[in-house]
N, C-alpha and C positions, 0 to 999 in steps of 0.2 A: 404504471405497469412495468415490471422488470423487463430488461432486454432479453435476458436468459433466465429461465426458471427450470429447476430440476426437482422432480418429485419421485421419491422412493426408488431411485435408480439403482439397479443391481446388475452385476455381470458375474456369472459363474462360468468358468472355462472347464470343459470336460463333458463326459457323457451322462453324468448323474446329477444334474443341477438341482432336482427336487430334493434328493437325499442331502446334498451339500447345504441347501437352503435351510433344511430342518435343523442341521447341526449348527449353522450360524445362529439361528434363533435360540439355540441352547447355549450360546456363548462359547462354543468350542473354538480352539485355536485353529489357525490356517493349517498348521502341520497335522493336527488331528484329522481335519477334514480331508486333506490330501491322502493320508494313510488309509482312512476308512472308505472313501468314495472315489479316489482317483481324480477328483475335481478340485479346482483351485478357485478361491474367492478373489475376483478382481476388485470389485467394489460392492458394498452392501448398503442398501437403504439410504442413499445420499439425497439430502434435501438442501437446496440452496437457491438464493435469488441473486442475480448479478445485474446491477443497474447500468443503464446506458452511459457511456463515456468514462467508466471507471477502469482502473487497472486492478483486476481481481487475481490474486496470487493463490495458487493451490500448491501446497508444499508438504513434504514428508520425506522420509528416508527411502532407500531402495526397497521395493516390495510393498510400499504403502498404498499403491493403487492410483497415484496421481497421473501417471502417463496413460493408464487405461481410461481414466475418467475423461481426459481431454479428447481421446479418440472416440469415446462414446458421444461426445458433444457434436461431432460431425459425422457420426455413424460409420467411421472407418472400422469400428468394432460395433456389432449389434448388441443392444442390451438384452439381458434375460428377462428383466421386468422393469417397470417404472415408466415415467413419461419425461419428455424433453420439450420445452416450449421456447420458441424464438419470436419475439414480438407478439406473443399470444397464440402463435400457430404451433400446433403439436407436430413436431417433425418426426416423432417416432412412428407416425402413421403414413408418412410419405413413401412412395415407391422409389426404386433406384434412380429412375430418370429425374424425378423431382428433386431427389437429394443431390444429384450431380449439379443441378441448377443452383441449389442452395450453396454448395461448396464453391461454385464458380463466381457467384454474384454476391453472396451475403457473408461469407466467411473465408478467410485465408489462413494458412498455417506456415509457421517458420520452424524449421527443425534445427537440432543441435549440430548436425553434420553439414550444414549449409545447403546441401542438395542442389548445387549449381552444375550445369552442363559444361564439362571442360572444353568442348569444341565450340562453344558459343561465346561471343564477346559479352561484356557486362550488359550492354544495351540489348543484345539478343536474348540474354537470360532474363532480363527484366520484362521484355515484351512477351515472353513465352505464354503466360497465362491468358493474355489477350489474344494471342495468335490462335490458340486452340478454341477460343470462343468465337473465332471468325471475325474479329474486329479488323477493319481495314488497315493497311500498312501505315498510311499517313497518320491516322488517329492513334494507333497503338504506339507508334514512335513518339508522338507528341506526349502521350501520357507516361510512357516509360522514361522519357527524358525529364519530365517534371518530377517523377518519383526519385530518379537519381539526383536531381538538383536538391530535392528535400533532404536526401541522405548525404549531400556534399560529395557526390561521386561523379558528377556529370563530366568532368574533365578526364575521367578514366574510362569513359563509355566504350572505347574501342579496344580496351585491353581484355585479356583472358583471365579466368579465375586464378590460374597458377602464378600469375604475375602479382597477385595481391596478398597482403597479410591476412591472417585469420579474421581479424576484426573487420577489415574492409570487405572480405567475402561475406561475412554475416550481415553487414550493412546492405550488400547487394540483395541477399535473401530477404531482408526486411523491405527493401524498396520493391522487389518483385511482388511480395505479398500485398503491397498497398496499391499496385497499379490498377487493379480492377475496382478500387474504392470500396472495399468490403466494410460492412458494419462492424464485424467481429474479427478480431485477430487472435489466433491461437498460437501460443509460443511455447514449445516443448523443450525445456532446458536450453533455450536458444543461445545463452552466453556461457554455458558450462565448459565448453571446450577451449575457451579463451584464457590467456594468462591473466592474473589478477588485475594488473594495471589497465589492460585493454578492456577487461570485463567491466571495471568501474566506469570507463569512458563510454562504453556501450549503454550502460544503465542510464547515464546522464543524457546520452543522445536519445534514448527511448523516451525519457521524460520530456525533453525538449520537443521531440516529434509529436508526442501525445498532446502537448499544449497547443499545437497547431492543428492537428487533424481530428482530435477528440474521438477516437475510436473506442469501442469496448474491447479491452485487451484481457485475455485470460492467459496467465503466465504460469508455467510450471517450473518449479525449482526445488532443489534439496537444500539450498543455502538460506538460512534464516536471515542473515544480514542483507542478502539481496532482496528477500521478500519485504523486509522492513524498509528498505531504501526506496522501493518503487511502488509498493502495494497500497491502494486505498483500503482494501479489505484483504484479509488473509484467511485461508482455510487450511487447517492442519489435519493431515490424515495419518492413520496408522492401521496396518493390516486390512486395508480396504474400507475402513470406517472413518467417518468424519469425527474428529475430536473437538474442534472448536472453530467458529468463524467470528472474526472481529477485526477492528483496526489493530495496527501494531501495538498501539498503546494499551488497548483493552486486553490484548493477549498477554502482554508483559505484566500488567498490573493486576489482572484478574484471570489467571489461568484456570481453565475449566476443570482440570483434573491433574493428578500427579504426573502423568505422561507429559502434558503440555508444560507443566512447571519445570520438569527436568529438561525438556527440549529447549526451553528459552533461558535456562539457568546461566549459560555462559555468555549471554549477550551483554555487550557494553551498553548499559542502560542510559548512560549520558548521551549516547548518539541517537537515542530513540525517543526517550521521554521528553515532554515539552513543558513549558511554563504552565500551560492550561491544566496539567495534571497535578501540579504541586502548589499552585497559588492558593492563598487563603483569602477570605473576605477582608476588605480593608476597613479600618475605622476612619471615618472621614469627618471633615468639617467643611461646610459650604461657607467659604470665607466672605461671600458677598451677603450673607444673612447673619452668620455668627459673628459676635465680637470676641475679644480676648477672654472675657470672663466666662462666656458660654463654652468656648473651646477648652479652657482650663478645667471647667466643671466636667466636661466629657472625658478628659484625660484621667481625672481623679476617679470618676465612676468606673471607667474601664481598666484602671490601674496600668496605664501606659504613659510613656514619656513623650509621645508625639502623635500627630494625626496626619492623614493624607488630605491635602487641601484640594478641593474641587470647586467648580462653579455650579450654576443652577442646572446645567446639562450633564453633570457628573464628569465633566472633562477635567483632566489633570491640570492643576496649577502649581503644585510643588509639595514640599513637606513642611509642616508646622511643628516645631519642637516646643516643649514646655518652657524652656529658657526664653525663646523668642516670643512666645505668647505673653510671658510675664513682662518682657521689655515693651511689647506693644501696649500693654495696659498701663505701664508706668509712664511711657512717653506719649501716650495717646496717639499711637500710630495705627493705620489700618493694617489688618492681617496680611494683605497682599504685599506690604512693604517689608515683611520680616520672614518671608518664606525662604527655605533652602531648596536649591535645585535637586530634583530627584531622578535617579536613573530610571529609564523606562524601556520596556521590551514588548514584543507582540506575543499573543498567546501561543503561537507555534514555534517560538524560539526554543531551540534544543538546550537541554541542561548543560551540555558541554560548552555552549556559547554563553550561558548564564554565569558559569563559575568565575571567569575572570572579571565579570562586571560586579558580582556581589562580593567578591573577595575584598575589594578596596572601598566598597560603598559604606557611607556613614549612616545611611537610612535603608529601609526596605527598598526593594526594587518594584516599581509600579508596572503592572501588566495592563496595557491599553490596546484598544482596537484601532482601526484605520482612521477613526474620527477623534482619536485621543480621549475616548471615554474610558473611564477606569473600570477594569474587570476584576481586579484583585491585586494582591501584592505577593511577592516571593521573599521569604526570609531565609537566612543562611541555614538555619536548622532544618528547614524543609528540603533544601537541596541535599544536605548530608543524609537525611533520612531516606530520600529517594535512591541514593547511591549505595545505601547500606547493603552489605552482602546478604543474599537470601539464606545463607547458612545460619545466620543469626536468627532468622524466623523459624527455621527448622528446629533449632535447639530449644525453642520455647514451646514447641507443639507437644 
């Protein structure tokens, strides 16, 4: 069961939502709808499932509806239509008192502008959510100090927000959001106000923190590179409508439409695509079963000059070239004695990290799992093809 499930969620701002809804169904633009009805489409007919423990990124340009959507999730904005479920419970049917409890105990939110109280110390800011819940002073201090420790800020607990950098203030905001141990963390452009270097550091810290706390994080951004860096899944929005959901790699390699294709066109693919997406099946020889003659026959049949050597468990042993197979037959050597060492990588290795390996390699590069089992091979041509400019694809259409 998904942690969060959204079904046909719609929000129309204005006094004529029914008229606006009718125009949306006719595929009228947001500008046309505003001119005719005075109403604005926030989001329309959104359907998505978010799994427990993942970082789910919702992204789009200004006006795409991404910030409206995240506020619909905790009902800071009330939906016009549709359903929201958390752990199978429909929260669109809850009353205000019940929703306050959901916000206090089940989800927290981190804002772009930090939202820290200037007259409170970091510890007092971090305690605040627990304080309004009526948690005792000793307990809330203990939990707040643990949250600050996780954010590497405990030594600054008695300082005030104005004494900290923007990055440190945002870390306090993140610590505060985690003090009540929510299942779901909503982050609305949380790092957008930070300079690029600090922003990158915060992204890394979020990933490190997530590895420890394993929350369900719904992260809003307009920055595709940020989405690709932290997101397990990414949803791309435009004019209040969902355009595509997928992993970063799925969106880059199989954009759903021209808008998504244009949106991702400027991304440095070498920093996103992995070996898993460009590897090809390996032609293999089980060197503990095959002899030199069988191995050479396989090479002749496949019209190749070498095979990847594996054992009975398909674990990598090395590379067998035709020259060495001929030598093994001539000198009556076991194939294990004539193998060449083969460079190997994991399936999630980025192309940018593969390039220096394959540049000097005399063999294909083996892709293996954690048990050294062969998954496939990467050849130089596949890397070049993956990095080819998409303009070349457009020219052929």
